N, C-alpha and C positions, 0 to 999 in steps of 0.2 A: 603737345598734348599727348595723353596716354593712348596707346593702341589696343590695349586689352580691356575687357570688361572689368576684370578684377583690379587692374591698376586705375581705371576710371573711378571705381568705387572707393579705393584707398585714397585717391586724390580728394574726393568729396568728404570723406571722413576726416582727412587731415585739415581741411579748411574749417570744418565745424569745431574740431578739437582745438585748433589754434585760436579761434574766436572765443571759445569758452575759457581757455586758459588765460588769454589776455584779460578777460573780464575779472577773473579771480586774482591775477597778479596785481592789477590796478586796484582792486578792492583791498588787498593786503596793504599796499602802500598807503591807501587812504585811511585805513583804521590805525596804522602806526602814526601817521601824521596827525590824526585827531588827538592822540595822546600827547604828542610832543608840542602841539600848538595850543593845548588847553590853557585856559586862564584860571589858575587856582588849583589847589590840591584836590578839592572835591570833584571838580569837573574832570581832572586828569584821572582820578580813580574810577569814575564812571566809564570814561572812555577806555581805560585799561581793562575793565571787566569785559566790555564788548570785544575789545581787540583780542584778549586772551581766548575767549570763547570762539571767535571767528578763526583765529590762527590754528587752533586745535581741530576745528572742523575741516580746515583745509588739509590737515594731516590725514584725517580719516578718508577724505576724498582722493588722496594721492597727489594733491597739487604741490604740497610742501613736504619735505622730509621732516621726520620727528625732531632731529637735532636743530634744524633750521628754525622751526617754530619755537623750540625751547630757547634758542639763542636770542631770538627777537623778543620773546616774553621777558627773558632775564634782563635784557638791555632796557626795556621799557620800565621794568620794576626798579632798576637802578636809577633811571631818570626821575621817576616819581619820588624815590627816597631822597634825592638831592633837593627837591623842591621844599622850601622852608615853610 
């Protein structure tokens, strides 16, 4: 365990940050999965709109990099385009 007040505080902050980031990363996986597991094109489009909005909000919060979100959105759009 930490010996200095500042390192104790940093430890507490790290725990909080890890927990928060774990939540966001899990939610990113879930919104992507909602699109890929949708039944039908309409349902997939609705899930895609939500996923797109959420992924870009993660960029503004600093959880994802801009290109990572763009790549995920692009792959989801390609997936939806394949659906007949």
